[in-house]
Every structure is written in structure tokens, then in C-alpha cells.
C-alpha positions in Angstrom: 55.9 22.3 -56.8 53.6 25.2 -55.9 52.9 26.8 -52.5 49.7 27.1 -51.3 47.9 28.9 -48.8 46.2 26.9 -46.0 44.2 27.7 -43.2 44.8 25.4 -40.4 43.5 24.8 -37.1 42.2 22.2 -34.4 39.7 19.7 -35.0 36.1 20.9 -36.1 38.2 23.4 -38.4 38.7 23.2 -42.4 42.1 22.9 -43.8 42.8 23.6 -47.4 44.8 25.1 -50.3 44.4 27.0 -53.6 45.8 25.5 -57.2 46.2 28.9 -59.0 45.9 32.0 -56.0 45.9 32.1 -52.0 42.7 32.3 -50.3 41.1 31.4 -47.0 39.6 28.1 -46.7 37.5 28.4 -44.4 35.9 32.0 -45.4 35.4 33.3 -48.8 37.2 36.9 -49.4 34.6 39.9 -48.3 33.7 43.3 -50.0 33.2 46.1 -47.6 29.4 46.7 -46.9 27.4 49.6 -46.8 24.8 49.1 -45.0 23.5 46.0 -46.9 25.9 43.8 -49.6 24.0 46.5 -51.7 26.1 49.8 -52.6 23.1 52.1 -52.7 25.5 54.4 -54.3 26.8 52.5 -57.1 24.0 50.1 -58.0 23.9 46.2 -56.8 26.3 44.1 -55.6 30.1 43.6 -56.8 32.6 41.1 -55.9 36.6 40.7 -57.2 36.9 38.0 -58.9 40.3 35.5 -59.3 42.8 35.5 -62.2 40.6 33.0 -64.3 37.3 34.7 -64.0 39.3 38.0 -64.5 40.5 37.0 -67.8 36.6 35.6 -68.7 35.6 39.1 -67.9 37.7 40.8 -70.3 36.8 38.1 -72.9 33.1 39.8 -72.4 34.3 43.1 -73.4 34.5 41.5 -77.0 31.7 39.1 -76.7 29.0 41.7 -75.8 29.2 44.1 -78.6 29.3 40.1 -80.8 26.1 39.2 -79.2 24.5 42.5 -78.3 23.6 43.5 -74.6 19.8 43.0 -75.2 20.6 39.2 -76.4 22.5 38.8 -73.4 20.3 40.3 -70.9 17.4 38.0 -72.4 19.1 35.0 -71.1 18.2 36.7 -67.3 14.7 37.0 -68.1 14.2 33.3 -68.6 12.2 31.8 -65.8 12.9 27.9 -67.0 16.2 26.3 -67.6 14.3 25.0 -70.6 13.6 28.6 -71.4 17.6 29.4 -70.9 18.2 26.2 -73.2 16.1 27.2 -76.1 17.5 30.9 -76.0 21.1 30.2 -75.9 20.9 28.1 -78.7 18.8 30.5 -80.8 20.1 34.0 -79.6 23.5 33.0 -77.9 25.2 30.5 -80.2 27.0 32.7 -82.4 29.8 31.4 -85.1 31.6 34.5 -84.0 31.7 33.3 -80.4 33.1 30.4 -80.9 35.6 32.0 -83.1 36.4 34.3 -80.2 36.6 31.7 -77.5 39.0 29.3 -79.8 41.1 32.6 -80.3 41.0 33.6 -76.4 41.3 29.8 -75.1 44.3 29.0 -77.4 46.9 28.0 -75.8 49.7 30.7 -76.6 47.3 33.2 -75.6 45.4 31.9 -72.8 48.9 30.8 -70.7 50.2 33.8 -69.4 47.1 35.6 -69.3 43.9 33.6 -68.1 46.0 31.4 -66.1 49.3 30.3 -64.7 50.8 28.2 -67.9 52.1 26.0 -65.2 48.3 25.0 -64.9 48.3 24.0 -68.5 51.5 21.6 -68.3 49.1 18.2 -68.1 47.2 18.6 -70.9 48.3 16.8 -73.8 47.1 16.4 -77.7 44.6 13.6 -77.0 42.8 16.3 -74.9 39.6 18.3 -76.2 41.0 21.7 -77.9 40.6 24.4 -74.8 38.6 26.5 -76.9 36.3 23.8 -77.5 36.2 22.8 -73.7 35.3 26.3 -72.7 32.8 27.2 -75.1 31.0 23.9 -73.8 31.2 24.9 -70.2 30.4 28.5 -71.2 26.9 27.0 -72.7 26.8 25.0 -69.3 26.7 28.4 -67.3 24.1 29.6 -68.8 21.5 26.6 -69.4 22.8 24.2 -66.1 21.9 26.7 -63.4 19.0 29.4 -63.3 20.1 32.6 -65.0 18.2 34.7 -62.6 20.1 33.3 -59.5 23.6 32.8 -60.8 25.5 35.6 -59.3 28.9 35.2 -61.0 27.8 34.2 -64.2 25.7 38.2 -63.8 29.2 39.7 -62.5 30.5 38.5 -65.5 28.7 39.4 -68.0 26.9 41.8 -67.0 29.3 43.5 -64.4 26.8 43.5 -61.4 24.2 41.7 -60.1 20.5 41.8 -61.1 19.2 41.4 -57.5 19.7 41.2 -53.4 18.0 37.7 -53.6 20.9 36.0 -55.9 23.8 36.7 -53.7 25.5 34.1 -51.1 25.2 34.6 -47.8 28.4 36.0 -47.5 27.9 38.8 -49.4 25.1 40.2 -47.3 25.5 42.7 -44.5 24.2 39.8 -41.9 27.0 37.3 -43.4 29.8 40.0 -43.5 29.3 40.5 -39.9 29.6 36.8 -39.8 33.0 36.4 -41.4 34.5 39.3 -39.6 33.6 38.0 -36.0 34.8 34.6 -36.7 38.0 36.0 -38.5 40.4 35.3 -35.6 39.7 31.9 -36.2 41.5 31.9 -39.0 45.0 31.3 -39.5 46.5 31.1 -43.0 49.7 30.0 -43.6 51.8 30.0 -47.0 53.6 26.7 -47.3 54.9 23.6 -49.4 51.9 21.8 -49.6 53.9 18.3 -48.8 56.5 19.8 -46.3 53.2 21.1 -44.5 51.0 17.9 -44.6 54.0 16.1 -42.9 54.6 18.4 -40.2 50.6 18.2 -39.7 49.8 16.4 -35.9 47.7 13.4 -37.1 43.9 14.4 -36.2 44.2 17.8 -36.2 42.0 18.3 -39.0 38.8 16.8 -40.2 38.2 18.4 -43.6 40.9 19.3 -46.4 39.6 21.5 -49.3 42.2 20.9 -52.1 41.4 23.4 -54.9 42.0 22.1 -58.4 45.7 20.2 -57.5 45.3 17.9 -60.0 45.9 20.5 -62.9 49.2 21.4 -60.6 50.6 18.3 -59.8 51.5 15.2 -61.7 50.5 11.9 -60.6 52.9 10.8 -58.4 52.6 14.4 -56.5 48.9 13.8 -56.4 49.3 10.3 -54.5 51.7 11.7 -52.2 49.2 14.2 -51.3 46.3 12.2 -50.6 48.5 9.6 -48.8 49.7 12.1 -46.4 46.2 13.6 -46.1 44.8 10.4 -45.4 47.8 9.6 -42.7 47.1 13.2 -41.1 42.8 13.3 -41.1 40.5 12.6 -38.3 37.8 10.2 -38.8 35.7 10.5 -40.4 37.4 12.7 -42.7 35.9 14.8 -45.8 37.9 15.9 -48.7 37.3 18.0 -51.9 38.9 18.7 -55.0 38.5 20.4 -58.4 40.2 19.6 -61.7 39.7 22.0 -65.0 42.1 20.2 -67.1 43.2 16.7 -65.7 40.8 14.6 -63.6 43.7 12.1 -61.8 42.4 8.6 -60.3 43.0 8.1 -56.1 45.8 5.5 -55.3 45.0 1.6 -55.3 46.7 1.8 -52.1 44.0 4.0 -50.4 41.3 1.6 -51.3 39.2 1.0 -48.8 40.3 4.1 -46.8 39.4 6.7 -49.2 36.0 6.6 -51.0 35.2 9.2 -53.7 31.4 10.3 -53.3 30.8 10.5 -57.3 26.8 10.7 -56.4 27.4 13.9 -54.5 29.9 15.0 -57.2 27.2 15.2 -59.4 25.1 16.8 -57.7 27.8 19.6 -57.2 28.1 20.1 -60.7 25.1 20.3 -61.8 24.6 22.5 -59.2 27.4 24.7 -59.5 26.5 28.3 -60.6 30.5 28.4 -62.2 30.4 24.8 -63.8 34.0 25.2 -65.5 35.4 22.6 -63.4 34.9 19.3 -62.4 34.4 18.3 -58.6 35.1 15.1 -56.5 34.3 14.8 -52.7 35.5 11.9 -50.7 35.4 10.4 -47.5 38.1 9.2 -45.3 36.5 6.2 -43.7 
């Protein structure tokens, strides 16, 4: 079973683990500011994406010449979601792009390059082909949220953000200072997840982020994690996890104590600036 990085601490703090790369669950990684989140010598803000996002960026090196940079930048000029959808379908929905994604997300190509191959171990022959799935999600990323406000898609497709207004708070100068002033409150531990949960005192956390563990664990392992969280989390407790390949049900033994908030999950997915993952928020009552 994979190890994860956790940020743990007293109640009112957040515990969390990652599905692919270690990170702090309480505060995101931050760039070094230069008078503001924008480096005035180099243009708009640049961020450090993870392995999956880096792979998407490499794909854009091939996609941009196929589409033409003017076509790509055009979608970021649209003012409404309806305009974006019409623009995508008329200017960006090219057979060459579908073919590129079929190749890039062929299991033999993608595994080991875009993600650790173990992240694909629970996909089955009944699942939608990866290339088809990612094309659908790519379309969602450019049609479901305002492109002018989507800093992640700007970073991936354009290499930088187009304005100061679209970046999240932690990339601003004031946000950076907030993160830096709180860094001593973050405790990062690298440990085997189930063993770590067993050792956590009861009530020592009331929030937990499980990243995309369903992609990395079989059903029995995932059930074990949820049962341990249920045993140790302070009430009322909050949890959230994501999935890229496998959406797992919660164990029946937790009926009445763990409730999935599907309405909130739907709202988060619609507002997600990077809508490649399903989102499952839950409440421990």
C-alpha cells in the first residue's frame, strides 16, 4: 500500500494525504513572491504543477501546433460559458486532438509517464477508454468554468496566467505571507496510512482530505481507511476524497455515521477549475 504525507495536529486542524505526490494538506505549496504574485520581470504568475499536470503540459506542446495558438487563446476571450461551448465545438473540437489524446492516454504510454502505473491497477476492460475519458474531461475544463478565471487551464495551455485577478489567494503576495506566517503550525509526516490512523488518538482531528485514494486502494483497503477515520475523527467531522478512475462506495457498516454530501459534491465538480476528478465530500455525524 502506498505511503502518504499527512499534515496532522490538534482538533480544528486538517489531516490529509495525497494520492500521487506528497504535499501539505493544510496549505498548498507556494511560489516565492516578487513584490506580488506576479514576477514583473517575467510576466504573469507561474506555478509548479504536479506530475499529472506536467504530463498535460507536455501534451499541449503537440496540441498547440495542431490547433494553432490563436485558436487556443481565443477561448480565453469568451465572456460566457455558452460562448465557450460554442467556440470549443466550432474551433477546438478537431479529429487530430482526439487522436492525440487517444495516443497520449493509451495505457502503455500514459502509465509511468503521466502517473505511476499503480494508479491504473483498478481500471477494467469495462471502463471508458482513457483517451475518450480525458477528451471529455478536457472539454469540461474549457466549457464548464469561465476560461478567463481558470488559472490552471491558462497555465497548462498558455504557460502563464493572463491576469492577476484569476489566481487563488495563496498565490497573491498577502496569501503567501499568510502561509509563511502559519508554516510552523504544519506538521508533515510520511507514514503508511492505515498504521498512522491506528496510532492517531481519538478526536485528534476533525477534518481529513484523502485525495484520490480510491484509485490506489482496493475496496477492502478503502473500507478500512474509512472505518478508522470514523473511529478517530472528532464529531462533527468532515472528509473529502477524489477519484480519477474508480468511484468506490462507502462500507455499509458506516450507515448512519458517514453521510455522503452528493449535492455539495456536484456543486464542487461544477465549480472545479480542474474538472478531471470526481469529488466526494462526506460528513461524520
